[in-house]
N, CA, C and O atoms as CSV, one atom per row, in Angstrom:
chain,resi,resn,atom,element,x,y,z
A,1,MET,N,N,-53.020,33.564,-7.691
A,1,MET,CA,C,-52.843,34.919,-8.129
A,1,MET,C,C,-54.115,35.338,-8.848
A,1,MET,O,O,-54.254,35.103,-10.048
A,2,PRO,N,N,-55.030,35.947,-8.140
A,2,PRO,CA,C,-56.347,36.239,-8.696
A,2,PRO,C,C,-56.356,37.187,-9.891
A,2,PRO,O,O,-57.269,37.106,-10.713
A,3,ASN,N,N,-55.385,38.076,-10.020
A,3,ASN,CA,C,-55.397,39.049,-11.118
A,3,ASN,C,C,-54.474,38.680,-12.269
A,3,ASN,O,O,-54.321,39.455,-13.213
A,4,ALA,N,N,-53.863,37.515,-12.201
A,4,ALA,CA,C,-52.964,37.090,-13.274
A,4,ALA,C,C,-53.783,36.684,-14.499
A,4,ALA,O,O,-54.802,36.006,-14.367
A,5,PRO,N,N,-53.341,37.097,-15.690
A,5,PRO,CA,C,-54.072,36.715,-16.904
A,5,PRO,C,C,-53.945,35.219,-17.178
A,5,PRO,O,O,-52.949,34.593,-16.817
A,6,THR,N,N,-54.946,34.667,-17.809
A,6,THR,CA,C,-54.942,33.259,-18.187
A,6,THR,C,C,-54.009,33.060,-19.374
A,6,THR,O,O,-54.005,33.856,-20.313
A,7,VAL,N,N,-53.231,32.007,-19.325
A,7,VAL,CA,C,-52.321,31.665,-20.418
A,7,VAL,C,C,-52.748,30.308,-20.957
A,7,VAL,O,O,-52.954,29.365,-20.193
A,8,THR,N,N,-52.881,30.213,-22.278
A,8,THR,CA,C,-53.261,28.959,-22.904
A,8,THR,C,C,-52.142,28.522,-23.837
A,8,THR,O,O,-51.711,29.277,-24.709
A,9,LEU,N,N,-51.683,27.303,-23.643
A,9,LEU,CA,C,-50.666,26.745,-24.525
A,9,LEU,C,C,-51.338,26.057,-25.703
A,9,LEU,O,O,-52.479,25.610,-25.589
A,10,PRO,N,N,-50.644,25.967,-26.836
A,10,PRO,CA,C,-51.209,25.220,-27.960
A,10,PRO,C,C,-51.491,23.781,-27.535
A,10,PRO,O,O,-50.797,23.248,-26.669
A,11,PRO,N,N,-52.497,23.148,-28.130
A,11,PRO,CA,C,-52.848,21.782,-27.727
A,11,PRO,C,C,-51.733,20.762,-27.974
A,11,PRO,O,O,-51.780,19.663,-27.420
A,12,THR,N,N,-50.745,21.097,-28.784
A,12,THR,CA,C,-49.649,20.169,-29.043
A,12,THR,C,C,-48.577,20.219,-27.962
A,12,THR,O,O,-47.714,19.344,-27.903
A,13,VAL,N,N,-48.626,21.238,-27.107
A,13,VAL,CA,C,-47.632,21.397,-26.049
A,13,VAL,C,C,-48.140,20.716,-24.786
A,13,VAL,O,O,-49.287,20.904,-24.383
A,14,GLN,N,N,-47.270,19.923,-24.168
A,14,GLN,CA,C,-47.642,19.214,-22.948
A,14,GLN,C,C,-46.642,19.537,-21.849
A,14,GLN,O,O,-45.433,19.561,-22.083
A,15,LEU,N,N,-47.156,19.785,-20.647
A,15,LEU,CA,C,-46.317,19.981,-19.469
A,15,LEU,C,C,-46.471,18.763,-18.578
A,15,LEU,O,O,-47.588,18.342,-18.277
A,16,THR,N,N,-45.362,18.203,-18.163
A,16,THR,CA,C,-45.360,17.101,-17.210
A,16,THR,C,C,-44.650,17.620,-15.963
A,16,THR,O,O,-43.527,18.119,-16.042
A,17,VAL,N,N,-45.310,17.501,-14.815
A,17,VAL,CA,C,-44.761,18.046,-13.578
A,17,VAL,C,C,-44.462,16.916,-12.606
A,17,VAL,O,O,-45.306,16.061,-12.338
A,18,GLU,N,N,-43.243,16.932,-12.085
A,18,GLU,CA,C,-42.842,15.997,-11.031
A,18,GLU,C,C,-42.518,16.812,-9.787
A,18,GLU,O,O,-41.743,17.766,-9.839
A,19,ILE,N,N,-43.118,16.425,-8.676
A,19,ILE,CA,C,-42.837,17.070,-7.403
A,19,ILE,C,C,-42.276,16.012,-6.478
A,19,ILE,O,O,-42.914,14.997,-6.200
A,20,ASN,N,N,-41.061,16.274,-6.006
A,20,ASN,CA,C,-40.370,15.323,-5.143
A,20,ASN,C,C,-40.283,13.944,-5.809
A,20,ASN,O,O,-40.495,12.916,-5.164
A,21,GLU,N,N,-39.967,13.940,-7.116
A,21,GLU,CA,C,-39.789,12.741,-7.943
A,21,GLU,C,C,-41.067,11.928,-8.138
A,21,GLU,O,O,-41.005,10.751,-8.492
A,22,MET,N,N,-42.220,12.547,-7.910
A,22,MET,CA,C,-43.500,11.867,-8.145
A,22,MET,C,C,-44.303,12.670,-9.162
A,22,MET,O,O,-44.411,13.892,-9.053
A,23,LEU,N,N,-44.873,11.969,-10.166
A,23,LEU,CA,C,-45.697,12.626,-11.176
A,23,LEU,C,C,-46.890,13.291,-10.506
A,23,LEU,O,O,-47.565,12.675,-9.681
A,24,TRP,N,N,-47.154,14.556,-10.857
A,24,TRP,CA,C,-48.233,15.317,-10.243
A,24,TRP,C,C,-49.260,15.690,-11.309
A,24,TRP,O,O,-48.897,16.103,-12.411
A,25,ASP,N,N,-50.531,15.545,-10.981
A,25,ASP,CA,C,-51.613,15.879,-11.899
A,25,ASP,C,C,-52.646,16.724,-11.160
A,25,ASP,O,O,-53.344,16.233,-10.273
A,26,TYR,N,N,-52.734,17.990,-11.530
A,26,TYR,CA,C,-53.661,18.923,-10.877
A,26,TYR,C,C,-55.098,18.441,-10.949
A,26,TYR,O,O,-55.839,18.530,-9.970
A,27,GLU,N,N,-55.492,17.930,-12.106
A,27,GLU,CA,C,-56.884,17.521,-12.299
A,27,GLU,C,C,-57.300,16.382,-11.387
A,27,GLU,O,O,-58.460,16.310,-10.981
A,28,SER,N,N,-56.375,15.493,-11.057
A,28,SER,CA,C,-56.753,14.353,-10.218
A,28,SER,C,C,-56.541,14.616,-8.727
A,28,SER,O,O,-56.860,13.769,-7.892
A,29,GLN,N,N,-56.003,15.786,-8.397
A,29,GLN,CA,C,-55.794,16.118,-6.991
A,29,GLN,C,C,-57.144,16.399,-6.342
A,29,GLN,O,O,-57.807,17.381,-6.678
A,30,VAL,N,N,-57.545,15.550,-5.424
A,30,VAL,CA,C,-58.859,15.656,-4.792
A,30,VAL,C,C,-58.920,16.826,-3.825
A,30,VAL,O,O,-59.841,17.639,-3.893
A,31,ASP,N,N,-57.957,16.917,-2.935
A,31,ASP,CA,C,-57.952,17.964,-1.919
A,31,ASP,C,C,-56.984,19.064,-2.337
A,31,ASP,O,O,-55.782,18.955,-2.094
A,32,ARG,N,N,-57.489,20.111,-2.957
A,32,ARG,CA,C,-56.628,21.188,-3.445
A,32,ARG,C,C,-56.263,22.179,-2.345
A,32,ARG,O,O,-55.607,23.185,-2.616
A,33,THR,N,N,-56.675,21.911,-1.114
A,33,THR,CA,C,-56.297,22.775,0.001
A,33,THR,C,C,-55.015,22.288,0.669
A,33,THR,O,O,-54.415,23.019,1.457
A,34,THR,N,N,-54.592,21.073,0.369
A,34,THR,CA,C,-53.369,20.525,0.935
A,34,THR,C,C,-52.178,20.949,0.086
A,34,THR,O,O,-52.191,20.743,-1.128
A,35,PRO,N,N,-51.150,21.534,0.692
A,35,PRO,CA,C,-49.976,21.953,-0.091
A,35,PRO,C,C,-49.267,20.762,-0.738
A,35,PRO,O,O,-49.218,19.672,-0.167
A,36,VAL,N,N,-48.724,20.981,-1.927
A,36,VAL,CA,C,-47.984,19.921,-2.604
A,36,VAL,C,C,-46.484,20.194,-2.595
A,36,VAL,O,O,-45.688,19.307,-2.903
A,37,THR,N,N,-46.102,21.408,-2.245
A,37,THR,CA,C,-44.687,21.749,-2.099
A,37,THR,C,C,-44.495,22.447,-0.761
A,37,THR,O,O,-45.451,22.929,-0.155
A,38,ALA,N,N,-43.255,22.494,-0.314
A,38,ALA,CA,C,-42.942,23.163,0.944
A,38,ALA,C,C,-41.746,24.081,0.751
A,38,ALA,O,O,-40.768,23.715,0.100
A,39,TYR,N,N,-41.831,25.262,1.315
A,39,TYR,CA,C,-40.738,26.225,1.336
A,39,TYR,C,C,-40.312,26.369,2.794
A,39,TYR,O,O,-41.104,26.788,3.638
A,40,TYR,N,N,-39.073,26.025,3.084
A,40,TYR,CA,C,-38.596,26.015,4.454
A,40,TYR,C,C,-37.827,27.294,4.775
A,40,TYR,O,O,-37.243,27.898,3.875
A,41,PRO,N,N,-37.814,27.719,6.047
A,41,PRO,CA,C,-37.079,28.922,6.431
A,41,PRO,C,C,-35.591,28.870,6.073
A,41,PRO,O,O,-34.957,29.909,5.892
A,42,SER,N,N,-35.048,27.682,5.972
A,42,SER,CA,C,-33.634,27.519,5.615
A,42,SER,C,C,-33.359,27.861,4.154
A,42,SER,O,O,-32.204,27.966,3.741
A,43,GLY,N,N,-34.441,28.037,3.362
A,43,GLY,CA,C,-34.293,28.309,1.934
A,43,GLY,C,C,-34.509,27.082,1.076
A,43,GLY,O,O,-34.532,27.177,-0.151
A,44,GLU,N,N,-34.666,25.934,1.707
A,44,GLU,CA,C,-34.908,24.706,0.950
A,44,GLU,C,C,-36.349,24.669,0.456
A,44,GLU,O,O,-37.235,25.314,1.017
A,45,ILE,N,N,-36.560,23.901,-0.602
A,45,ILE,CA,C,-37.881,23.763,-1.216
A,45,ILE,C,C,-38.037,22.323,-1.690
A,45,ILE,O,O,-37.047,21.637,-1.947
A,46,THR,N,N,-39.264,21.874,-1.803
A,46,THR,CA,C,-39.526,20.569,-2.395
A,46,THR,C,C,-39.074,20.620,-3.857
A,46,THR,O,O,-39.490,21.523,-4.583
A,47,PRO,N,N,-38.237,19.685,-4.314
A,47,PRO,CA,C,-37.772,19.704,-5.703
A,47,PRO,C,C,-38.934,19.546,-6.701
A,47,PRO,O,O,-39.830,18.723,-6.514
A,48,ILE,N,N,-38.887,20.349,-7.746
A,48,ILE,CA,C,-39.913,20.344,-8.799
A,48,ILE,C,C,-39.216,20.272,-10.151
A,48,ILE,O,O,-38.233,20.978,-10.379
A,49,VAL,N,N,-39.714,19.426,-11.051
A,49,VAL,CA,C,-39.203,19.351,-12.422
A,49,VAL,C,C,-40.394,19.458,-13.370
A,49,VAL,O,O,-41.378,18.732,-13.234
A,50,ILE,N,N,-40.289,20.369,-14.324
A,50,ILE,CA,C,-41.328,20.529,-15.345
A,50,ILE,C,C,-40.704,20.176,-16.693
A,50,ILE,O,O,-39.698,20.762,-17.094
A,51,GLU,N,N,-41.308,19.217,-17.384
A,51,GLU,CA,C,-40.861,18.856,-18.727
A,51,GLU,C,C,-41.857,19.438,-19.727
A,51,GLU,O,O,-43.069,19.286,-19.573
A,52,ILE,N,N,-41.333,20.099,-20.744
A,52,ILE,CA,C,-42.160,20.691,-21.800
A,52,ILE,C,C,-41.868,19.941,-23.090
A,52,ILE,O,O,-40.719,19.860,-23.525
A,53,THR,N,N,-42.914,19.391,-23.699
A,53,THR,CA,C,-42.773,18.703,-24.981
A,53,THR,C,C,-43.764,19.302,-25.968
A,53,THR,O,O,-44.746,19.933,-25.577
A,54,ASP,N,N,-43.493,19.097,-27.250
A,54,ASP,CA,C,-44.383,19.587,-28.307
A,54,ASP,C,C,-44.460,18.506,-29.377
A,54,ASP,O,O,-43.446,18.156,-29.980
A,55,ARG,N,N,-45.649,17.978,-29.616
A,55,ARG,CA,C,-45.834,16.893,-30.597
A,55,ARG,C,C,-45.449,17.317,-32.008
A,55,ARG,O,O,-45.168,16.462,-32.848
A,56,ARG,N,N,-45.430,18.627,-32.289
A,56,ARG,CA,C,-45.075,19.091,-33.632
A,56,ARG,C,C,-43.586,18.941,-33.907
A,56,ARG,O,O,-43.157,18.953,-35.061
A,57,ILE,N,N,-42.784,18.797,-32.823
A,57,ILE,CA,C,-41.331,18.710,-32.980
A,57,ILE,C,C,-40.865,17.400,-32.348
A,57,ILE,O,O,-40.644,17.345,-31.138
A,58,PRO,N,N,-40.714,16.344,-33.151
A,58,PRO,CA,C,-40.292,15.053,-32.606
A,58,PRO,C,C,-38.985,15.184,-31.822
A,58,PRO,O,O,-38.023,15.796,-32.287
A,59,GLY,N,N,-38.971,14.604,-30.638
A,59,GLY,CA,C,-37.775,14.624,-29.809
A,59,GLY,C,C,-37.575,15.899,-29.001
A,59,GLY,O,O,-36.641,15.981,-28.203
A,60,PHE,N,N,-38.446,16.904,-29.196
A,60,PHE,CA,C,-38.305,18.156,-28.447
A,60,PHE,C,C,-38.680,17.931,-26.987
A,60,PHE,O,O,-39.764,17.430,-26.687
A,61,SER,N,N,-37.791,18.298,-26.097
A,61,SER,CA,C,-38.040,18.156,-24.673
A,61,SER,C,C,-37.178,19.168,-23.930
A,61,SER,O,O,-35.960,19.196,-24.104
A,62,GLN,N,N,-37.798,19.986,-23.115
A,62,GLN,CA,C,-37.090,20.958,-22.303
A,62,GLN,C,C,-37.451,20.703,-20.844
A,62,GLN,O,O,-38.579,20.320,-20.534
A,63,HIS,N,N,-36.494,20.917,-19.959
A,63,HIS,CA,C,-36.706,20.655,-18.536
A,63,HIS,C,C,-36.352,21.898,-17.727
A,63,HIS,O,O,-35.268,22.464,-17.867
A,64,ILE,N,N,-37.275,22.302,-16.894
A,64,ILE,CA,C,-37.051,23.399,-15.965
A,64,ILE,C,C,-37.239,22.817,-14.579
A,64,ILE,O,O,-38.238,22.150,-14.309
A,65,GLU,N,N,-36.288,23.068,-13.707
A,65,GLU,CA,C,-36.412,22.495,-12.371
A,65,GLU,C,C,-36.129,23.550,-11.307
A,65,GLU,O,O,-35.395,24.515,-11.523
A,66,VAL,N,N,-36.733,23.327,-10.173
A,66,VAL,CA,C,-36.406,24.078,-8.971
A,66,VAL,C,C,-35.764,23.049,-8.057
A,66,VAL,O,O,-36.419,22.111,-7.602
A,67,ASP,N,N,-34.468,23.232,-7.790
A,67,ASP,CA,C,-33.788,22.239,-6.965
A,67,ASP,C,C,-34.069,22.487,-5.485
A,67,ASP,O,O,-34.754,23.443,-5.124
A,68,GLU,N,N,-33.534,21.619,-4.643
A,68,GLU,CA,C,-33.848,21.688,-3.209
A,68,GLU,C,C,-33.331,22.947,-2.530
A,68,GLU,O,O,-33.734,23.248,-1.407
A,69,THR,N,N,-32.440,23.694,-3.197
A,69,THR,CA,C,-31.971,24.962,-2.631
A,69,THR,C,C,-32.769,26.144,-3.161
A,69,THR,O,O,-32.473,27.291,-2.826
A,70,GLY,N,N,-33.784,25.875,-3.992
A,70,GLY,CA,C,-34.631,26.935,-4.525
A,70,GLY,C,C,-34.121,27.561,-5.803
A,70,GLY,O,O,-34.697,28.539,-6.280
A,71,GLN,N,N,-33.046,27.019,-6.375
A,71,GLN,CA,C,-32.491,27.557,-7.612
A,71,GLN,C,C,-33.296,27.079,-8.815
A,71,GLN,O,O,-33.610,25.894,-8.924
A,72,LEU,N,N,-33.629,27.995,-9.711
A,72,LEU,CA,C,-34.333,27.675,-10.944
A,72,LEU,C,C,-33.291,27.324,-12.002
A,72,LEU,O,O,-32.378,28.105,-12.268
A,73,VAL,N,N,-33.438,26.131,-12.608
A,73,VAL,CA,C,-32.454,25.647,-13.575
A,73,VAL,C,C,-33.172,25.211,-14.844
A,73,VAL,O,O,-34.094,24.397,-14.795
A,74,TRP,N,N,-32.746,25.757,-15.983
A,74,TRP,CA,C,-33.230,25.315,-17.291
A,74,TRP,C,C,-32.126,24.426,-17.846
A,74,TRP,O,O,-31.095,24.925,-18.296
A,75,ARG,N,N,-32.333,23.114,-17.818
A,75,ARG,CA,C,-31.280,22.149,-18.169
A,75,ARG,C,C,-30.723,22.344,-19.570
A,75,ARG,O,O,-29.512,22.248,-19.772
A,76,GLU,N,N,-31.577,22.614,-20.528
A,76,GLU,CA,C,-31.138,22.706,-21.926
A,76,GLU,C,C,-30.860,24.149,-22.363
A,76,GLU,O,O,-30.741,24.411,-23.559
A,77,ALA,N,N,-30.758,25.070,-21.431
A,77,ALA,CA,C,-30.541,26.478,-21.785
A,77,ALA,C,C,-29.248,26.624,-22.573
A,77,ALA,O,O,-28.256,25.955,-22.285
A,78,PRO,N,N,-29.264,27.507,-23.574
A,78,PRO,CA,C,-28.025,27.751,-24.311
A,78,PRO,C,C,-27.009,28.442,-23.394
A,78,PRO,O,O,-27.379,29.093,-22.417
A,79,GLU,N,N,-25.749,28.291,-23.722
A,79,GLU,CA,C,-24.706,28.966,-22.954
A,79,GLU,C,C,-24.877,30.476,-23.117
A,79,GLU,O,O,-25.117,30.950,-24.227
A,80,PRO,N,N,-24.756,31.244,-22.018
A,80,PRO,CA,C,-24.884,32.704,-22.137
A,80,PRO,C,C,-23.720,33.289,-22.921
A,80,PRO,O,O,-22.624,32.728,-22.921
A,81,PRO,N,N,-23.953,34.419,-23.594
A,81,PRO,CA,C,-22.868,35.051,-24.337
A,81,PRO,C,C,-21.738,35.465,-23.385
A,81,PRO,O,O,-21.977,35.725,-22.206
A,82,GLU,N,N,-20.533,35.521,-23.897
A,82,GLU,CA,C,-19.371,35.916,-23.098
A,82,GLU,C,C,-19.588,37.293,-22.469
A,82,GLU,O,O,-19.950,38.244,-23.162
A,83,GLY,N,N,-19.367,37.399,-21.169
A,83,GLY,CA,C,-19.508,38.676,-20.470
A,83,GLY,C,C,-20.922,39.104,-20.186
A,83,GLY,O,O,-21.142,40.238,-19.760
A,84,ALA,N,N,-21.899,38.228,-20.409
A,84,ALA,CA,C,-23.303,38.593,-20.163
A,84,ALA,C,C,-23.538,38.740,-18.668
A,84,ALA,O,O,-23.001,37.982,-17.861
A,85,LYS,N,N,-24.336,39.714,-18.322
A,85,LYS,CA,C,-24.661,39.951,-16.925
A,85,LYS,C,C,-25.768,39.006,-16.489
A,85,LYS,O,O,-26.771,38.867,-17.189
A,86,ASN,N,N,-25.601,38.349,-15.335
A,86,ASN,CA,C,-26.585,37.405,-14.795
A,86,ASN,C,C,-26.892,36.267,-15.757
A,86,ASN,O,O,-27.967,35.674,-15.665
A,87,GLY,N,N,-26.009,35.947,-16.657
A,87,GLY,CA,C,-26.196,34.827,-17.563
A,87,GLY,C,C,-27.060,35.128,-18.773
A,87,GLY,O,O,-27.339,34.227,-19.564
A,88,PHE,N,N,-27.496,36.389,-18.940
A,88,PHE,CA,C,-28.328,36.732,-20.106
A,88,PHE,C,C,-27.800,37.954,-20.805
A,88,PHE,O,O,-28.371,38.388,-21.805
């Protein structure tokens, strides 16, 4: 996305990315022209899990995943309020 603004996280925040249950590291990826995920016409996608940790908060860990059906899931999300539209 060439026009997207750059986002910088605090140095204490770490993102760990797993693609298809394998740890992924952008910096060590030699061939950046080869796709690392696949989106299929059936709606399926390569499963992705992102773990967010922050060294300032011991034990803090949040997980966001895209499952094989393409659904975005925040594992530790709080329960939506009663009657909330679309879960928010």
